[in-house]
Backbone as a ProteinNet text record, in pm:
[ID]
protein_1_A
[PRIMARY]
XXXXXXXXXXXXXXXXXXXXXXXXXXXXXXXXXXXXXXXXXXXXXXXXXXXXXXXXXXXXXXXXXXXXXXXXXXXXXXXXXXXXXXXXXXXXXXXXXXXXXXXXXXXXXXXXXXXXXXXXXXXXXXXXXXXXXXXXXXXXXXXXXXXXXXXXXXXXXXXXXXXXXXXXXXXX
[TERTIARY]
5912.3	5956.4	6108	6172.6	6317	6360.9	6467.4	6515.9	6555.4	6527.6	6571.3	6711.8	6803.8	6943.7	6978.6	7036.4	7076.7	7228.4	7277.5	7421.1	7460.7	7560.8	7608.8	7756.3	7790.4	7930.2	7979.4	8090.1	8135.5	8287.6	8335.6	8478.3	8504.9	8603	8636.9	8702.9	8652.7	8719.3	8786	8741	8811.5	8769.6	8859.9	8835.2	8871	8784.7	8812.1	8784.2	8862.9	8842	8847.1	8742.5	8737.3	8660.5	8718.6	8655.8	8605.1	8685.1	8647.9	8545.3	8494.5	8398.9	8472.2	8431.1	8493.3	8390.7	8438.2	8352.1	8426.6	8351.9	8405.2	8317.6	8376.8	8304.8	8332.9	8227.1	8243.1	8145.3	8179.6	8090.1	8050.8	7932.8	7884	7981	8004.1	8092.8	8033.1	7900.4	7832.1	7803	7786.4	7750.1	7821.8	7932	8015	7946.2	7829.9	7757.4	7681.7	7667.7	7599.8	7703.3	7694.7	7790.6	7717.9	7789.2	7733.7	7845	7804.9	7898.4	7854.3	7942.7	7913.6	7972.5	7885.2	7926.7	7965.4	8090.9	8147.3	8156.3	8092.1	8098.9	8190.3	8210.2	8293.1	8226.3	8095.8	8023.4	8009.2	8056.1	8045	8157.7	8125.8	8231.9	8292.3	8424.2	8500.2	8580	8560.6	8621.7	8675.9	8760.4	8806.5	8706.9	8724.6	8632.3	8639.4	8745.2	8753.1	8715.8	8657.8	8599.8	8690.7	8804.6	8894.4	8866.5	8861.7	8834.3	8957.4	8931.3	9038.4	8998.3	9092	9063.4	9034.1	8973.2	8935.9	9058.4	9172.6	9293.9	9350.1	9303.1	9349.4	9282.5	9179.8	9108	9166.7	9230.6	9291.8	9190.7	9224.6	9146.2	9153.5	9045.3	9027	9002.7	8990.2	8960.4	8811.3	8779.5	8639.1	8592.4	8474.1	8413.2	8274	8230.3	8094.6	8029.7	7920.7	7855.8	7716.2	7683.6	7550.8	7476.8	7356.7	7277.1	7136.6	7074.9	6935	6853.6	6782.2	6709.6	6591.8	6555.1	6444.2	6490.2	6621	6666.7	6660.7	6619.4	6605.2	6740	6742.6	6863.1	6825.3	6913.1	6882.6	6864.4	6778.3	6750	6851.8	6975.6	7083	7148	7217.7	7286.7	7434.5	7523.7	7500.2	7445	7375.9	7318.1	7425.1	7393.6	7479.3	7416.8	7489.4	7434.7	7519.5	7452.9	7523.5	7510.5	7619.7	7611.9	7608.2	7556.2	7562	7700	7759.4	7886.8	7954.3	8087.9	8167.1	8273.9	8281	8380.9	8480.3	8609.1	8715.5	8739.5	8707	8716.7	8857.4	8948.6	9085.9	9090.3	9182.7	9191.1	9229.9	9309.1	9358.4	9276.4	9169.5	9088.9	8964.6	8939.2	8817	8717.3	8593.7	8492.6	8376.6	8272.6	8150.3	8113	8040.9	7989.3	7842.9	7759.1	7619.4	7572.9	7460.4	7404.1	7257.5	7214.4	7073.5	7040.1	6910.1	6860.9	6817.8	6855.2	6831.3	6739.9	6655.3	6563.7	6635.4	6561.1	6623.3	6680.5	6636.8	6692.1	6809	6851.4	6960.4	6931.8	6806.4	6763.4	6725	6766.7	6730	6645.1	6519.6	6426.6	6468.6	6510.2	6549.2	6663.8	6760.3	6875.8	6855.1	6750.3	6726.9	6853.5	6904.4	7031.4	7014.6	7064.4	7063.9	7208.5	7236.8	7372.4	7390.4	7508.4	7547.5	7671.9	7653.6	7762.4	7830.4	7963.4	8037.8	8135.5	8217.3	8306.6	8413.9	8441.4	8542.8	8483.4	8351.5	8289.1	8314.2	8375.4	8400.5	8274.4	8220.9	8100.8	8137.1	8133.5	8175.8	8082.7	8094.7	8024.1	8121.8	8080.6	8164.9	8293	8298.3	8420.5	8515.6	8472.6	8555.5	8527.9	8432.9	8398.6	8316.2	8350	8278.4	8130.9	8046.2	7901.5	7854.3	7762.4	7706.9	7611.7	7609.3	7523	7375.6	7335	7195	7153.1	7249.3	7220.1	7210	7206	7204	7065	6963.7	6827.4	6778.5	6717.1	6653.3	6751.3	6879.1	6979.4	7031.6	7073.4	7135	7276.9	7309.8	7440.8	7517.7	7648.1	7739.2	7797.5	7777.4	7814.5	7929	8036.7	8154.2	8170.3	8171.7	8186.3	8261.8	8317.7	8394.6	8311.3	8235.1	8158.2	8015	7927.7	7787	7735.8	7631.3	7571.9	7488.7	7451.5	7362.2	7219.1	7196.7	7063.4	6970.6	6844	6746.2	6691.2	6708.2	6782.5	6933.1	7002.6	7148.1	7195.6	7297.8	7350.3	7498.8	7541.5	7681.5	7730.4	7859.4	7928.7	8012.9	7962.6	8038.5	8166.1	8269.2	8392.7	8381.7	8298.9	8284.7	8145	8086.8	7960.4	7985.4	7943	7950.8	7808.7	7778.8	7646	7641.2	7543.1	7530.2	7422.6	7410.3	7305.9	7176.6	7175.2	7055.4	6954	6839.5	6736.8	6650.1	6607.9	6511.6	6374.9	6282.1	6146	6049.7	5948	5849.2	5733.7
4367.4	4327.7	4341.8	4239.8	4239.4	4338	4414.8	4503.8	4422.6	4474.6	4410.3	4458.5	4367.2	4400.4	4383.6	4487.4	4484.1	4476	4391.2	4372.9	4443.8	4531.3	4606.5	4572.4	4526.6	4499.7	4614.6	4675.2	4797.3	4803	4893.5	4919.8	5062.1	5076.1	5206	5294.5	5419.3	5515.4	5628.6	5653.2	5749.9	5730.7	5774.2	5766.9	5902.2	5951.5	6078.6	6069.4	6141.1	6147	6293.6	6336.8	6475.8	6481.8	6543.4	6560.7	6429.5	6325.6	6197.6	6118.6	6175.3	6105.8	6064.6	5954.3	5908.1	5892.2	5897.6	5868.7	5775	5682.6	5595	5616.8	5670.5	5686.6	5561.8	5499.9	5372.7	5362.7	5274.4	5244.4	5098.6	5068.4	4931.4	4843.2	4723.7	4631	4588.4	4584.5	4539	4651	4773.5	4885.8	5010.7	5045.7	5157.4	5292.8	5299.4	5426.9	5450.5	5346.8	5360.1	5388.7	5508.5	5554.9	5576.9	5557.9	5585.3	5637.6	5714	5760.9	5699.3	5620.8	5555.5	5640.7	5683.5	5769	5681.2	5690.8	5607	5688.6	5639.3	5705.2	5623.3	5670.4	5595.1	5463.2	5451.8	5329.1	5232.1	5269.8	5182.1	5080.1	4950.8	4850.3	4835.5	4843.2	4815.5	4689.9	4585.1	4456.4	4387.5	4289.5	4200.2	4084.5	4000.3	3887.6	3783.7	3787.8	3693.2	3756.9	3876.8	3935.9	4021.4	4062.7	4148.7	4295.1	4377.8	4520.2	4589.1	4683.7	4760.3	4907.5	4993.3	5135.6	5168.4	5283.2	5321.8	5335	5371.4	5388.5	5255.7	5142.4	5011	4966.5	5040.2	5004.5	5086.2	5019.4	5095.2	5133.3	5236.9	5273.5	5155.7	5130.5	5020.6	4886.3	4886.1	4762.8	4731.3	4603.6	4562.5	4567.4	4624.9	4624.6	4564.3	4508.1	4455.9	4536.3	4602.9	4693.6	4640.9	4633.9	4591.3	4712.7	4735.8	4850.9	4807	4882.3	4861.2	4931.3	4854.1	4913.8	4999.6	4991.3	5072.5	5206.6	5224.1	5351.4	5459.5	5580.6	5687.5	5732.7	5768.8	5828	5956.2	6055.3	6183.2	6166.3	6247.1	6241.4	6325.5	6279.5	6345.7	6243.1	6291.8	6201.8	6239.8	6148.3	6008.2	5994.4	5882.7	5865.6	5857.8	5915.1	5908.6	5806.5	5699.9	5586.2	5562	5539.6	5501.3	5349.3	5275.6	5129.1	5071.7	4948.9	4872.4	4809.3	4770.8	4699.8	4718.1	4737.8	4742.7	4634.5	4550.5	4443.5	4476	4474.2	4487.6	4347.7	4327	4195.5	4177.7	4132.3	4112.4	4003.9	4018	3928	3786.1	3769.5	3636.9	3569.2	3629.9	3573.3	3505.4	3385.7	3315.3	3333.4	3300.1	3307.6	3394.8	3386.3	3461.7	3538.3	3646.5	3727.4	3753.7	3742.3	3780.9	3848	3916.3	3988.9	3952.7	3913.9	3881	3854.9	3844.1	3810.5	3663.9	3590.9	3447.6	3414.7	3311.7	3270	3176.2	3119.4	3033.7	2904.8	2868.3	2750.6	2789.5	2915.5	2972.4	2967.3	2998.6	3005.5	3150.5	3197.9	3331.6	3315	3355.1	3340.8	3426.3	3548.8	3638.1	3579.2	3516.7	3459.2	3313.1	3251.8	3107.7	3031.8	3067.1	3015	2959.8	2838.4	2772.6	2760.8	2810.4	2804.9	2683.8	2624.3	2515.7	2563.8	2594.2	2648.5	2534.6	2536.9	2438	2509.6	2433	2493.1	2582.1	2567	2653	2783.4	2799.4	2922.9	3034.6	3141.1	3257.2	3343.6	3370	3451.8	3571.8	3692.1	3814.1	3929.5	4040	4162.7	4248.4	4368	4453.9	4499.9	4491.2	4529.8	4411.8	4291.9	4172.7	4093.2	4139.7	4070.3	3945	3834.2	3708	3722.9	3657.8	3659.3	3515.6	3489.8	3356.2	3323	3198.1	3152.2	3184.4	3188.2	3216.2	3358.7	3445.6	3585.5	3613.3	3508.6	3527.5	3553.1	3503.5	3511.3	3654.8	3685.2	3814.7	3931.9	3905.3	4011.2	4004.1	4116.5	4119.3	4064.6	3965.9	3901.4	3927	3948.9	3947.6	3806.7	3732.4	3591.1	3573.6	3510.6	3484.2	3333	3282.1	3137.5	3109.5	2987.4	2948.3	2872.6	2775.1	2690.7	2678.5	2649.4	2625.9	2514.1	2448.6	2342.4	2404.1	2321.6	2366.7	2322.2	2272.5	2225.5	2343.7	2313.1	2415.6	2380.9	2459.1	2585.3	2561.1	2663.8	2659.1	2645.2	2563.5	2542.4	2574.9	2639.2	2680.7	2664.4	2636.6	2633.3	2760.4	2864.9	2990.6	2980.6	3051.3	3059.7	3170	3272.6	3385.7	3444.5	3480.4	3553.3	3679.4	3791.5	3917	3959.9	3971.6	4009	4160.4	4220.6	4365.9	4406.5	4536	4587.3	4615.5	4586.2	4608.6	4500.1	4541.2	4445.5	4402	4278.2	4224.4	4234.7	4297.7	4307	4245.5	4182.5	4116.6	4207.1
16506.4	16373.8	16365.4	16315.6	16301.9	16194.3	16219.3	16114	15991.2	15874.5	15751.7	15723.4	15727.7	15709.5	15561.3	15506.4	15366.6	15360.7	15272	15252.3	15123.7	15133	15017.2	14997.5	14877.7	14844.5	14758.3	14798.2	14731.2	14725.1	14640.6	14626	14676.7	14765.7	14825.5	14720.6	14709.4	14620.1	14697.8	14822.1	14906.6	15051.8	15139.8	15283.7	15342.6	15431.7	15497.3	15645.9	15724	15868.6	15908.4	15981.7	16025.4	16156	16256.4	16387.7	16446.9	16434.3	16492.7	16412.7	16306.2	16219.6	16092.7	16037.3	15914.6	15804.7	15683.4	15569.2	15475.8	15420.9	15318.2	15195.5	15090.8	14964.9	14882.6	14831.7	14761.5	14646.2	14552.7	14441.4	14449.4	14397.1	14395.1	14317.6	14368.6	14300.4	14165.7	14158.8	14037.2	13937.5	13986.9	13900.2	13949.7	13884.7	13930.8	13922.9	13858.2	13854.7	13985.6	14066.5	14195.9	14303.2	14359.8	14459.5	14592.1	14702.3	14835.4	14924.5	15024.4	15125.9	15258.9	15316.4	15443.8	15555.4	15646.1	15756.9	15874.9	15914	16019.3	16147.3	16253.2	16383.4	16473.9	16594.8	16690	16729.3	16704	16738.6	16622	16503.5	16386.9	16389.3	16400.8	16398.3	16258.6	16252	16129.8	16159.4	16077.6	16109.4	15985.7	16009.8	15904.5	15893.6	15790.9	15771.4	15882.4	15963.8	16074.3	16208.2	16204.2	16323.3	16407.9	16355.1	16431.3	16399	16503.5	16484.4	16425.9	16335.2	16272.3	16273	16243.5	16230.1	16084.4	16061.7	15924.9	15835.5	15892.6	15811.9	15762	15815.3	15770.4	15641	15598.2	15476	15360.8	15265.2	15155	15046.7	14971.7	14853.8	14756.4	14685	14590.1	14658.3	14791.1	14862.8	14851.7	14861.9	14865.4	15010.7	15030.9	15163.6	15153.4	15262.9	15274.8	15386.3	15352.8	15447	15477.6	15606.6	15649.7	15702.9	15649.9	15691.6	15728.2	15819.2	15855	15748.4	15666.8	15554.9	15600.3	15728.4	15778.9	15835	15853.2	15909.9	15802.5	15842.1	15742.9	15689.4	15561.9	15504.9	15432	15439.8	15376.8	15225.9	15169.5	15026.4	14950.5	14950.7	14878.1	14786.2	14687.6	14596.9	14596	14619.9	14653.9	14795.5	14822.8	14956.6	15065.1	15181.2	15299.1	15393.2	15420.8	15495	15619.2	15733.3	15855.1	15870.5	15852.1	15855.2	15996.4	16006	16130.7	16146.5	16034.4	16035.2	15900	15902.4	15779.6	15790.3	15687.1	15681	15570.4	15603.1	15504	15449.7	15323.7	15260.6	15204.6	15292.6	15248.9	15141.9	15053.2	14938.6	14978.4	15081.1	15117.4	15227.6	15272	15380.8	15325.2	15374.2	15336.6	15449.7	15422.4	15525.6	15484.5	15561.9	15537.7	15663.1	15643.1	15753.3	15723.8	15825.4	15809.2	15938.2	15928.6	16041.9	16051.4	16171.5	16189.7	16334.5	16361.2	16494.8	16492.6	16596.1	16601.4	16717.6	16698.4	16804.5	16901.4	16996.7	17099.3	17041.3	16920.6	16852.5	16761.2	16769.9	16690.7	16540.8	16506.9	16367.4	16335.9	16219.6	16172.6	16048	16059	15946.9	15827.7	15851.9	15742.2	15659.5	15727.7	15659.2	15619.2	15673.2	15657.2	15698.9	15816.8	15866.1	16006.6	16028.1	16159.2	16203.7	16325	16379.7	16469.2	16461.2	16551.3	16624.7	16752.4	16833.3	16907.3	16909.9	16987.5	17080	17150.1	17249.6	17188.3	17060	16997.3	16942.2	16945.8	16898.4	16999.2	16952.6	17038.3	17040.6	17159.4	17174.6	17260.6	17199	17267	17230.7	17305.4	17267.1	17185.9	17150.8	17067.1	17135.8	17268.8	17339.6	17356.4	17316.6	17330.8	17456.9	17539.6	17663.4	17631.1	17695.9	17673.6	17709.2	17629.3	17649	17659.3	17751.8	17768.3	17653.8	17615.5	17506.5	17531.8	17657.5	17691.2	17653.5	17627	17594.9	17444.8	17361.1	17216.5	17160	17228.8	17177.5	17168.3	17054.3	17028.3	17023	17005	16987.3	16844.8	16793.8	16662.6	16676.6	16595.2	16600.6	16471.5	16485.7	16372.9	16374	16266.9	16260.1	16160.6	16206.3	16123.2	16111.3	15988	15968.1	15838.8	15829.9	15712	15609.8	15657.3	15566.6	15614.6	15517.9	15550.4	15460.4	15506.8	15425.7	15314.2	15220.2	15112.7	15140.2	15260.2	15296.5	15322.4	15341.8	15377.8	15513.8	15617.6	15615	15605.3	15563.3	15560.6	15704.4	15725.9	15861.1	15862.9	15971.6	15982.1	16125.1	16136.9	16265.6	16272.7	16338.3	16339.7	16422	16374.7	16452	16556.1	16524.4	16615.5	16603.3	16716.3	16722.6	16802.7	16748.3	16822.6	16852.9	16981.5	17027.7	17036.8	16968.4	16969.5	17068.9	17089.5	17178.3	17102.1	16972.3	16891.2	16926	16977.1	17020.1	16902.2	16907.4	16810.6	16874.2	16807.8	16860.4	16761.8	16813.8	16726.9	16700.3
[MASK]
++++++++++++++++++++++++++++++++++++++++++++++++++++++++++++++++++++++++++++++++++++++++++++++++++++++++++++++++++++++++++++++++++++++++++++++++++++++++++++++++++++++++++++

């Protein structure tokens, strides 16, 4: 069963770094009474909307972030919740584009997202270290997908500018 990926849009209220671990305290963009603490490890990708890796110190207080989490992973029963994200996106004000996370089949379709990808020669396909990945290795892997535009058709179709292949396996 594919992990159910939840997208959380939030505003940063504080950032802390201690012993190589980071925390981002944030409130929901829609309801400021909902607070969460995102626990950032050395393996948590922090990126811009165009897929470039950044450090935690590059994210300013009051910035908008988009956080992707595995809704099936356990979280401690504390308030505010402490969540370890799969991916954190710094939503810069001047950058356009969309980011999504999902597992795609051999036809490059993700049922959870209802999204069909069309890859061309300008699509950058890499792993989290920046190493090039062959298109044949996309199936059944969790992908971070970066794109500018998508159709309004069903399924939604997009030409991604960048795909990041993760080590998170998709299992049926």
